[in-house]
Each structure stands twice: as C-alpha cells, then as structure tokens.
DOTITOR-385194 format. One line per 2 residues: number of its first residue (from 0); their letters; for each residue x, y, z of C-alpha. Coordinates in Angstrom, 3 decimals. Layout:
BEGIN
NUM) A) X Y Z  ...
***
This chain:
BEGIN
0) MD) -21.890 -111.601 24.078  -22.284 -108.583 21.791
2) AE) -24.345 -108.810 18.624  -21.356 -108.630 16.277
4) RE) -19.549 -111.500 18.027  -22.701 -113.602 18.011
6) LQ) -23.096 -112.973 14.271  -19.501 -114.029 13.652
8) NR) -20.006 -117.214 15.668  -23.160 -118.057 13.749
10) FT) -21.344 -117.459 10.471  -18.485 -119.719 11.558
12) EI) -20.909 -122.559 12.320  -22.604 -122.141 8.943
14) AE) -19.270 -121.949 7.116  -18.122 -125.177 8.756
16) KI) -21.330 -126.938 7.718  -20.960 -125.606 4.158
18) AS) -17.365 -126.826 4.013  -18.140 -130.327 5.280
20) SA) -21.142 -130.719 2.963  -19.189 -129.459 -0.056
22) QL) -16.326 -131.826 0.691  -18.696 -134.799 0.522
24) IG) -19.321 -134.114 -3.170  -15.848 -132.976 -4.144
26) KT) -16.451 -129.242 -3.935  -14.807 -126.506 -1.892
28) PA) -16.486 -123.774 0.177  -15.553 -121.309 -2.575
30) DI) -17.928 -123.176 -4.892  -20.911 -122.308 -2.670
32) TL) -22.469 -118.849 -2.403  -24.156 -117.973 0.875
34) VA) -27.092 -115.611 0.446  -27.818 -113.954 3.790
36) VS) -31.603 -113.714 3.992  -32.194 -110.337 5.582
38) KK) -35.979 -110.030 5.364  -37.260 -108.075 8.364
40) QS) -33.766 -107.932 9.858  -32.396 -104.686 11.245
42) IH) -30.058 -102.494 9.252  -27.654 -102.770 12.208
44) KM) -27.311 -106.530 11.733  -26.952 -106.140 7.981
46) LA) -24.226 -103.536 8.298  -22.396 -105.728 10.800
48) YR) -22.530 -108.649 8.368  -21.455 -106.475 5.424
50) DF) -18.447 -105.216 7.388  -17.581 -108.708 8.624
52) CR) -17.559 -110.037 5.071  -15.442 -107.134 3.895
54) AQ) -12.893 -107.818 6.672  -12.670 -111.400 5.375
56) GN) -12.032 -110.166 1.843  -15.525 -111.093 0.661
58) VA) -18.592 -109.221 -0.518  -21.826 -109.762 1.416
60) VF) -24.702 -111.219 -0.587  -28.104 -110.272 0.796
62) GE) -31.410 -111.923 -0.068  -34.548 -109.845 0.364
64) NY) -38.208 -110.809 0.011  -39.827 -107.413 -0.353
66) VQ) -38.886 -104.835 -2.959  -40.128 -101.858 -0.975
68) EF) -38.344 -102.935 2.199  -35.049 -103.236 0.369
70) KT) -35.499 -99.823 -1.234  -35.313 -98.325 2.235
72) KS) -32.374 -100.475 3.309  -30.268 -100.141 0.158
74) SL) -29.585 -96.445 0.623  -28.273 -97.154 4.121
76) LG) -26.205 -100.211 3.210  -24.172 -98.611 0.467
78) SP) -21.443 -100.860 -0.908  -19.852 -103.298 -1.279
80) MI) -22.721 -105.753 -1.398  -24.656 -107.934 -3.834
82) SH) -28.437 -108.039 -3.706  -30.779 -110.911 -4.616
84) LI) -34.555 -110.686 -4.698  -35.739 -114.069 -3.424
86) GP) -39.360 -113.267 -2.587  -42.374 -113.205 -4.908
88) LQ) -42.357 -110.367 -7.427  -45.515 -108.592 -8.537
90) RN) -45.490 -107.206 -12.058  -46.170 -103.685 -10.834
92) KA) -42.925 -103.820 -8.813  -40.793 -105.032 -11.716
94) AL) -39.289 -101.635 -12.558  -38.194 -100.976 -8.986
96) AV) -36.837 -104.515 -8.634  -34.719 -104.090 -11.771
98) EL) -33.394 -100.815 -10.411  -32.480 -102.263 -7.000
100) FD) -31.378 -105.880 -7.402  -28.349 -107.468 -8.987
102) VI) -30.180 -110.796 -9.295  -33.910 -111.561 -9.314
104) ES) -34.262 -115.195 -8.248  -38.053 -115.322 -8.291
106) IH) -39.104 -115.261 -11.953  -42.041 -117.588 -11.454
108) SP) -44.131 -117.072 -14.611  -43.904 -115.832 -18.213
110) EV) -45.898 -112.743 -17.221  -43.361 -111.749 -14.563
112) AE) -40.516 -112.473 -16.977  -42.117 -110.177 -19.553
114) AV) -42.540 -107.382 -17.000  -38.920 -107.641 -15.845
116) NR) -37.616 -107.780 -19.402  -39.608 -104.690 -20.345
118) AA) -38.419 -102.787 -17.269  -34.783 -103.760 -17.897
120) AK) -34.991 -102.683 -21.536  -36.169 -99.225 -20.483
122) ID) -32.965 -98.602 -18.547  -30.707 -100.515 -20.960
124) KV) -29.896 -103.224 -18.419  -29.495 -106.955 -18.899
126) QD) -30.999 -108.330 -15.701  -29.608 -111.519 -14.195
128) VF) -32.515 -113.764 -13.227  -33.238 -117.235 -11.904
130) LQ) -36.321 -119.195 -12.856  -38.305 -120.293 -9.826
132) VN) -39.253 -123.957 -10.238  -42.079 -125.565 -8.283
134) IS) -40.107 -128.777 -8.044  -42.382 -130.194 -5.314
136) QD) -45.510 -129.563 -7.411  -46.948 -127.860 -4.353
138) EN) -50.198 -126.056 -5.126  -49.319 -123.500 -2.456
140) KS) -46.043 -122.543 -4.150  -45.376 -120.419 -7.227
142) GF) -43.060 -121.322 -10.055  -42.627 -123.103 -13.345
144) LE) -43.347 -126.806 -13.370  -40.374 -129.019 -14.106
146) DE) -41.546 -129.859 -17.623  -42.126 -126.192 -18.521
148) VA) -38.613 -124.919 -17.907  -36.804 -126.051 -21.060
150) AF) -39.448 -124.637 -23.402  -39.477 -121.319 -21.558
152) CT) -35.673 -121.046 -21.751  -35.879 -121.523 -25.518
154) IA) -38.505 -118.786 -25.827  -36.588 -116.454 -23.514
156) AS) -33.407 -116.751 -25.576  -35.101 -115.120 -28.558
158) HY) -37.830 -112.973 -26.986  -36.483 -111.683 -23.652
160) LN) -33.215 -110.096 -24.702  -32.848 -108.096 -21.502
162) LN) -32.973 -111.187 -19.291  -29.916 -113.298 -18.555
164) IT) -31.094 -116.616 -17.134  -28.264 -117.539 -14.792
166) GL) -29.923 -120.059 -12.482  -32.804 -122.107 -11.197
168) MT) -34.334 -121.553 -7.772  -36.794 -123.565 -5.732
170) IT) -38.717 -123.308 -2.494  -39.820 -126.817 -1.653
172) RE) -42.907 -127.897 0.206  -42.536 -128.230 3.966
174) YP) -41.763 -131.787 5.017  -42.113 -133.305 8.501
176) NR) -38.622 -134.813 8.252  -35.877 -132.648 6.802
178) ED) -34.366 -135.607 4.919  -37.621 -135.886 2.945
180) VR) -36.565 -132.835 0.925  -33.562 -134.606 -0.590
182) PD) -35.400 -136.079 -3.641  -36.735 -132.625 -4.571
184) FA) -33.247 -131.140 -4.465  -31.938 -134.027 -6.552
186) KL) -34.692 -133.427 -9.133  -33.734 -129.761 -9.531
188) HA) -30.098 -130.730 -9.964  -31.074 -133.268 -12.626
190) LR) -33.195 -130.646 -14.393  -30.262 -128.216 -14.485
192) NR) -28.087 -130.911 -16.009  -30.620 -131.530 -18.780
194) LD) -30.740 -127.881 -19.811  -28.209 -126.775 -22.400
196) IH) -27.300 -123.504 -20.659  -23.661 -122.958 -19.764
198) GL) -22.959 -121.966 -16.169  -26.517 -122.319 -14.895
200) KI) -26.556 -122.175 -11.069  -28.901 -123.824 -8.570
202) SM) -30.299 -121.878 -5.612  -31.924 -124.152 -3.046
204) GM) -31.823 -124.888 0.639  -32.496 -122.675 3.651
206) SN) -31.519 -122.547 7.314  -32.821 -126.004 8.236
208) DF) -31.659 -127.939 5.164  -28.905 -126.047 3.335
210) DI) -26.396 -128.812 4.068  -28.629 -131.355 2.313
212) AI) -29.066 -128.939 -0.598  -25.299 -128.656 -1.037
214) QE) -24.938 -132.428 -0.979  -27.550 -132.598 -3.760
216) GA) -25.870 -130.001 -5.961  -26.775 -126.502 -4.743
218) DI) -24.443 -123.712 -5.807  -26.294 -121.100 -3.756
220) VR) -27.954 -121.500 -0.351  -30.249 -118.990 1.334
222) VG) -29.760 -118.732 5.094  -31.566 -116.282 7.350
224) SA) -32.432 -117.185 10.927  -29.411 -119.460 11.369
226) LF) -27.215 -116.458 10.573  -29.065 -113.431 11.908
228) GS) -31.194 -114.985 14.626  -34.827 -114.193 15.275
230) RA) -36.501 -111.554 13.135  -38.243 -110.371 16.276
232) DT) -34.914 -108.903 17.363  -34.938 -106.026 14.896
234) AA) -33.651 -103.197 17.028  -31.195 -101.072 15.089
***
C-alpha cells in the first residue's frame, strides 16, 4: 500500500471516530476541527495530507511543536493550510512564532503572553491564541492553573490588545487507563462555560483519547501518530 493511500485510510478511521463521538453529544463532524500534529513528520507526508484535504474541499490544519522546525517546513508547504503552534513557546521565539503561526495554542504564562503581544504589536497583527491550562495540576506540565484563567482573561482584555484569546488548551497528565482522563476533560469544559468569552474553543485530546475529549466537549483535537504513523518514518 502506498503512503498516500495509507494516509487516506488512517484519516477515514479517525473521521469515523470523530463522527460517532460527536453524534453522542449532539454535534456533527463539522463542529470538530482536526489538527494534524506534524512534529518530526516528513514534508512528503504533510504535502500529501494538505493535497488530500484540498481534494475534499477542506483546508489542512497542522499542529507543530517547534518554531524553528516549522520555519523550514512552511516555505515548502505553501498554501492552503492553517498552522497551530501546540508546543511550548520560549519568549525569545515569540517574534518568529507570531510571524509563522495562525494560532498559538501554548500561551502558558503571563510572561509568554506579554512577549507574544509585544511581537504582534510590532507587525500590527492581532494574534489568535489559546491559553494552556494545567487542568491536571501536574507539576511536570506547563500552563495556567484552573483558578488563574478568569483573572488573566480580564487583564488580557485591557492590557494585551494584540492578543485574541480564542480558546483553552490542555495537555493532561498521563494516566494508566485512558478513561481516567475523562474528569480532566470535563473540568476544562466546565471552565470554558464559566468564562464570559463568546466563541471560546476547547483544544484537548490526542491520538489515544481524542474520542473521549470530543464526548467531553472538545472543539479541537490534536492527532499525530494515528494519522501520520511513526515519526521514525520521516523519509521525504
């Protein structure tokens, strides 16, 4: 089976799981955005996915972890595509991230928010961002604590005029049983509902639990290995 056909088959399986999970909560597949996590994946696979999406009348949404890696890829990918930064952002990479990404999902602290706002102001851009929430209270994860988010949103509305907070994102702790993640997803959904921000999206769930995330209210899921296969297979 050629690589393109395998990618299409993987996408079909994911799409079916998205559809069935969305149906359980009264949503349609169109309500869910699939971010294709392309960290360390070959440009060949990414181009194949971009072209496949275009043939379906859709625009590929890629999620990258490393700013510098995506700088190299972006010039080869061209358009149409939408780019999300989903990995940790260092303040010294803020300017390049603002230049490259449509959405920065990993605003994990006021200091990073300030750096991104400053960089966006310099090029007269209003940058779409998500606040990363450490919903599991995992000391090994970055992000705002649940009870810090509302206050930060209030501050951002008046101080960070070049940021458009469009969503909340989380990376949960690793659980031995995938069902154990469900309460964390439910907590992020409840937090979103408490915030008085119109249209706020939720980005949560990855290859092994995106179906659970959708059932608990995710609008955006981030899927890498289930779509592209092993990162070890990076031949162009």
